C-alpha positions in Angstrom: -16.6 21.2 -3.8 -20.2 21.0 -5.7 -19.7 17.0 -5.7 -19.1 16.4 -2.2 -20.2 19.6 -0.2 -19.5 18.3 2.6 -16.5 17.6 2.8 -16.9 13.9 3.1 -15.9 11.1 0.2 -17.8 8.4 0.2 -17.0 4.7 -1.2 -18.7 5.4 -4.5 -17.8 8.4 -4.4 -14.0 7.4 -4.4 -15.1 5.0 -6.9 -15.6 7.3 -8.9 -13.0 9.8 -8.6 -9.9 6.5 -8.9 -12.5 5.0 -11.8 -9.5 5.7 -14.5 -6.5 4.6 -12.5 -8.6 1.3 -10.6 -9.1 -2.4 -12.6 -12.2 -3.5 -12.3 -14.1 -6.2 -10.6 -12.1 -7.6 -7.7 -9.5 -5.9 -7.6 -10.8 -2.0 -8.0 -12.5 -3.1 -5.2 -9.6 -5.0 -2.6 -7.8 -0.8 -3.7 -11.1 1.0 -2.3 -10.8 -1.4 1.0 -6.9 -0.4 1.1 -7.8 3.0 0.6 -10.6 3.2 3.7 -9.2 0.3 5.5 -5.8 3.0 6.2 -7.2 6.5 5.5 -10.9 6.4 7.1 -9.0 6.6 10.0 -12.4 7.6 12.8 -14.1 4.3 10.2 -17.2 5.7 9.5 -16.9 4.5 6.2 -15.8 8.1 4.3 -12.9 10.4 4.0 -12.6 13.7 4.7 -10.6 16.7 3.3 -8.6 16.1 6.2 -7.8 12.3 6.0 -7.3 12.3 2.3 -4.8 15.4 2.6 -3.4 13.6 4.8 -3.3 10.6 2.8 -2.3 12.2 -0.1 0.4 14.4 1.9 2.0 11.0 3.4 2.1 9.1 -0.5 3.9 12.1 -1.9 5.8 13.6 0.3 8.0 13.2 3.4 10.6 11.6 4.3 11.6 7.8 3.2 10.9 6.7 7.2 7.2 8.6 6.9 6.7 6.6 3.8 7.9 3.1 4.8 6.0 3.5 8.0 3.1 4.5 5.2 3.5 1.4 3.2 4.2 -1.2 6.7 0.6 0.1 7.5 -0.8 -1.0 3.7 1.0 -3.7 3.9 -0.6 -4.8 7.5 -3.8 -5.8 6.8 -5.1 -7.2 9.5 -2.8 -4.6 11.6 -1.2 -7.1 13.2 1.5 -4.9 14.1 3.5 -7.5 11.5 3.2 -8.1 8.0 3.5 -11.9 6.9 4.4 -12.8 3.3 0.7 -13.8 2.1 0.1 -10.1 3.6 2.6 -8.3 0.6 1.4 -11.0 -1.7 -1.2 -10.0 -1.5 -1.2 -6.3 -1.8 1.9 -6.7 -4.3 -0.9 -8.3 -6.5 -3.3 -5.7 -5.8 -0.8 -2.9 -7.1 0.7 -4.7 -10.0 -3.0 -5.6 -11.6 -3.9 -1.9 -11.2 -0.4 -1.4 -13.3 -0.8 -4.2 -15.7 1.3 -6.9 -14.8 0.7 -10.3 -14.0 -0.2 -12.1 -10.3 2.5 -14.5 -11.0 5.6 -11.6 -11.7 3.7 -9.8 -8.5 4.3 -13.1 -6.0 7.9 -13.6 -7.2 8.3 -9.8 -6.7 6.8 -10.2 -3.2 8.6 -13.4 -2.1 12.5 -11.9 -3.1 11.9 -8.6 -1.3 10.1 -10.7 1.7 13.0 -12.7 2.2 15.4 -9.8 2.0 13.4 -8.4 5.2 12.9 -11.2 7.2 16.6 -11.7 8.3 15.7 -13.4 11.6 13.9 -15.8 9.5 10.4 -16.1 12.0 8.4 -16.5 9.2 6.9 -12.4 9.9 8.3 -9.2 9.4 7.5 -5.9 12.8 7.3 -2.6 11.4 11.0 -1.7 13.2 12.2 -4.8 11.1 10.5 -3.6 7.9 12.0 0.2 7.8 15.4 -0.7 9.3 16.2 -3.3 6.6 14.4 -1.0 3.6 16.8 2.0 4.7 19.9 -0.3 5.0 19.4 -1.5 1.3 19.1 1.3 -1.3 18.5 -1.6 -3.7 15.2 -2.5 -1.9 14.5 1.1 -1.0 14.4 1.7 -4.6 12.7 -0.9 -5.6 9.8 -0.1 -3.3 9.3 3.5 -4.6 9.5 2.7 -8.0 7.5 -0.3 -8.1 6.4 -3.1 -10.7 9.3 -2.7 -14.0 12.0 -1.6 -11.8 15.2 -3.5 -12.5 15.5 -6.9 -10.2 17.7 -6.6 -7.0 
């Protein structure tokens, strides 16, 4: 509480808090951008305790559909209500770089997952298409939950 007496955490405080797990440079800044884009619900440039607790709870508990809705919002970087391949690749590259994997590994994984989810072949994934596709494919669901290092589909 001494670090955030008003119950709010701005970008600099968040950066200090995640310093141990966050990559340095552009990847770290992208990571922070994603955190704030998703969890700073009122857009004031800080995450209050309630927003932080909701974010923490969403990512660590809840049913698979809830987690997938959260994941969809993370992948839908432009807020269009659809995920395109470029958005998925960008997020995978960010997540993989944090864990020490290459951009090539991230791109390959993102393309494989996107291809399996885009059943109608229109080049984008609507939220329901993303969630239904993930829930219907247990291997894919495990892969998304496991992240880098998981077995290939």
